C-alpha atoms as a printed R data frame, in Angstrom:
    type eleno elety resid chain resno       x       y       z
1   ATOM     1    CA   UNK     A     1   0.000   0.000   0.000
2   ATOM     2    CA   UNK     A     2   2.586   2.535  -1.023
3   ATOM     3    CA   UNK     A     3   1.744   4.054  -4.384
4   ATOM     4    CA   UNK     A     4   1.503   7.659  -3.230
5   ATOM     5    CA   UNK     A     5  -2.290   7.789  -3.119
6   ATOM     6    CA   UNK     A     6  -4.173   7.952   0.175
7   ATOM     7    CA   UNK     A     7  -4.508   4.493   1.725
8   ATOM     8    CA   UNK     A     8  -8.302   4.710   1.970
9   ATOM     9    CA   UNK     A     9  -8.471   5.168  -1.828
10  ATOM    10    CA   UNK     A    10  -6.227   2.139  -2.282
11  ATOM    11    CA   UNK     A    11  -8.547   0.085  -0.031
12  ATOM    12    CA   UNK     A    12 -11.568   1.238  -2.041
13  ATOM    13    CA   UNK     A    13  -9.806   0.301  -5.293
14  ATOM    14    CA   UNK     A    14  -8.813  -3.127  -3.958
15  ATOM    15    CA   UNK     A    15 -12.452  -3.808  -3.089
16  ATOM    16    CA   UNK     A    16 -13.572  -2.531  -6.496
17  ATOM    17    CA   UNK     A    17 -11.037  -4.825  -8.184
18  ATOM    18    CA   UNK     A    18 -12.370  -7.769  -6.195
19  ATOM    19    CA   UNK     A    19 -15.896  -6.935  -7.356
20  ATOM    20    CA   UNK     A    20 -14.760  -6.590 -10.974
21  ATOM    21    CA   UNK     A    21 -12.898  -9.914 -10.998
22  ATOM    22    CA   UNK     A    22 -15.736 -11.728  -9.205
23  ATOM    23    CA   UNK     A    23 -13.872 -12.424  -5.958
24  ATOM    24    CA   UNK     A    24 -16.580 -10.392  -4.208
25  ATOM    25    CA   UNK     A    25 -19.966 -11.323  -5.662
26  ATOM    26    CA   UNK     A    26 -22.933  -9.005  -5.875
27  ATOM    27    CA   UNK     A    27 -25.006  -9.358  -2.708
28  ATOM    28    CA   UNK     A    28 -21.967 -11.003  -1.091
29  ATOM    29    CA   UNK     A    29 -20.569  -9.801   2.200
30  ATOM    30    CA   UNK     A    30 -17.439  -7.654   2.216
31  ATOM    31    CA   UNK     A    31 -14.687  -8.142   4.826
32  ATOM    32    CA   UNK     A    32 -15.228  -5.974   7.889
33  ATOM    33    CA   UNK     A    33 -13.207  -2.833   8.388
34  ATOM    34    CA   UNK     A    34 -11.378  -4.582  11.240
35  ATOM    35    CA   UNK     A    35 -10.512  -7.518   8.958
36  ATOM    36    CA   UNK     A    36  -9.304  -5.138   6.247
37  ATOM    37    CA   UNK     A    37  -7.296  -3.151   8.785
38  ATOM    38    CA   UNK     A    38  -5.647  -6.260  10.239
39  ATOM    39    CA   UNK     A    39  -4.873  -7.765   6.837
40  ATOM    40    CA   UNK     A    40  -3.368  -4.554   5.420
41  ATOM    41    CA   UNK     A    41  -1.883  -3.425   8.744
42  ATOM    42    CA   UNK     A    42  -3.653  -0.092   8.697
43  ATOM    43    CA   UNK     A    43  -5.835   1.879  11.071
44  ATOM    44    CA   UNK     A    44  -9.473   0.621  11.163
45  ATOM    45    CA   UNK     A    45 -10.656   4.224  10.625
46  ATOM    46    CA   UNK     A    46  -8.690   4.326   7.365
47  ATOM    47    CA   UNK     A    47 -10.246   1.041   6.230
48  ATOM    48    CA   UNK     A    48 -13.676   2.390   7.182
49  ATOM    49    CA   UNK     A    49 -13.069   5.526   5.124
50  ATOM    50    CA   UNK     A    50 -12.336   3.364   2.049
51  ATOM    51    CA   UNK     A    51 -15.441   1.251   2.627
52  ATOM    52    CA   UNK     A    52 -17.599   4.329   3.223
53  ATOM    53    CA   UNK     A    53 -16.432   5.819  -0.069
54  ATOM    54    CA   UNK     A    54 -17.928   2.761  -1.794
55  ATOM    55    CA   UNK     A    55 -21.107   3.057   0.276
56  ATOM    56    CA   UNK     A    56 -21.407   6.707  -0.759
57  ATOM    57    CA   UNK     A    57 -21.173   5.837  -4.451
58  ATOM    58    CA   UNK     A    58 -23.651   2.949  -4.141
59  ATOM    59    CA   UNK     A    59 -21.171   0.109  -4.705
60  ATOM    60    CA   UNK     A    60 -21.680  -1.267  -1.195
61  ATOM    61    CA   UNK     A    61 -24.585  -1.115   1.235
62  ATOM    62    CA   UNK     A    62 -24.897  -1.722   4.943
63  ATOM    63    CA   UNK     A    63 -27.114  -4.306   6.624
64  ATOM    64    CA   UNK     A    64 -27.427  -2.970  10.124
65  ATOM    65    CA   UNK     A    65 -25.819  -5.295  12.642
66  ATOM    66    CA   UNK     A    66 -24.589  -7.703   9.944
67  ATOM    67    CA   UNK     A    67 -22.041  -5.870   7.810
68  ATOM    68    CA   UNK     A    68 -21.378  -4.474   4.360
69  ATOM    69    CA   UNK     A    69 -22.514  -6.101   1.135
70  ATOM    70    CA   UNK     A    70 -21.907  -5.582  -2.581
71  ATOM    71    CA   UNK     A    71 -24.855  -3.873  -4.254
72  ATOM    72    CA   UNK     A    72 -26.714  -5.478  -7.143
73  ATOM    73    CA   UNK     A    73 -25.425  -4.032 -10.399
74  ATOM    74    CA   UNK     A    74 -22.157  -2.884  -8.786
75  ATOM    75    CA   UNK     A    75 -19.967  -4.838 -11.193
76  ATOM    76    CA   UNK     A    76 -21.562  -3.334 -14.314
77  ATOM    77    CA   UNK     A    77 -21.494   0.145 -12.764
78  ATOM    78    CA   UNK     A    78 -17.796  -0.183 -11.867
79  ATOM    79    CA   UNK     A    79 -16.947  -1.584 -15.275
80  ATOM    80    CA   UNK     A    80 -18.686   1.351 -16.981
81  ATOM    81    CA   UNK     A    81 -16.937   3.899 -14.779
82  ATOM    82    CA   UNK     A    82 -13.534   2.255 -15.281
83  ATOM    83    CA   UNK     A    83 -14.059   2.143 -19.058
84  ATOM    84    CA   UNK     A    84 -14.835   5.860 -19.058
85  ATOM    85    CA   UNK     A    85 -11.699   6.521 -16.983
86  ATOM    86    CA   UNK     A    86  -9.666   4.327 -19.359
87  ATOM    87    CA   UNK     A    87 -10.894   6.311 -22.357
88  ATOM    88    CA   UNK     A    88 -10.043   9.638 -20.702
89  ATOM    89    CA   UNK     A    89  -6.666   8.539 -19.389
90  ATOM    90    CA   UNK     A    90  -5.380   6.461 -22.315
91  ATOM    91    CA   UNK     A    91  -7.494   6.615 -25.457
92  ATOM    92    CA   UNK     A    92  -7.997  10.388 -25.708
93  ATOM    93    CA   UNK     A    93  -4.262  11.159 -25.387
94  ATOM    94    CA   UNK     A    94  -3.462   8.327 -27.819
95  ATOM    95    CA   UNK     A    95  -5.853   9.689 -30.433
96  ATOM    96    CA   UNK     A    96  -4.609  13.254 -29.910
97  ATOM    97    CA   UNK     A    97  -0.979  12.178 -30.381
98  ATOM    98    CA   UNK     A    98  -1.895  10.082 -33.436
99  ATOM    99    CA   UNK     A    99  -3.586  13.144 -34.968
100 ATOM   100    CA   UNK     A   100  -0.449  15.240 -34.389
101 ATOM   101    CA   UNK     A   101   1.612  12.577 -36.162
102 ATOM   102    CA   UNK     A   102  -0.795  12.315 -39.087
103 ATOM   103    CA   UNK     A   103  -1.920   8.800 -38.179
104 ATOM   104    CA   UNK     A   104  -5.473   8.272 -39.383
105 ATOM   105    CA   UNK     A   105  -7.966   6.101 -37.431
106 ATOM   106    CA   UNK     A   106  -7.550   3.103 -39.748
107 ATOM   107    CA   UNK     A   107  -3.765   3.157 -39.348
108 ATOM   108    CA   UNK     A   108  -4.104   3.540 -35.576
109 ATOM   109    CA   UNK     A   109  -6.464   0.557 -35.457
110 ATOM   110    CA   UNK     A   110  -3.981  -1.439 -37.519
111 ATOM   111    CA   UNK     A   111  -1.216  -0.540 -35.046
112 ATOM   112    CA   UNK     A   112  -3.385  -1.661 -32.127
113 ATOM   113    CA   UNK     A   113  -4.282  -4.904 -33.929
114 ATOM   114    CA   UNK     A   114  -0.574  -5.575 -34.516
115 ATOM   115    CA   UNK     A   115   0.234  -5.087 -30.824
116 ATOM   116    CA   UNK     A   116  -2.736  -7.228 -29.835
117 ATOM   117    CA   UNK     A   117  -1.461 -10.003 -32.106
118 ATOM   118    CA   UNK     A   118   1.938  -9.940 -30.394
119 ATOM   119    CA   UNK     A   119   0.585 -10.875 -26.958
């Protein structure tokens, strides 16, 4: 947990990643803040802040006296948000740079297909 971002955001992202990859199923229970804190060796208040961020955006919900659970539709919602972020962070700058270099969309697609074929 040392990538320069606040730890609570890293906790939130770890939980989101677990939802996206299916480790945490929709309507499944999420580890408690104390479990997260112990596992990651962080303050329980920091873990709670990460969990509460996901509650605030509707990814998780609380069952009083039982714990936190993944909301129905959370995976699709996260996937959509992450795709939008991906487009803003990677695709838009890629297209802008390609334009500057005179690379048309067909040539750019061909370049991507070539890289994809080399995996």
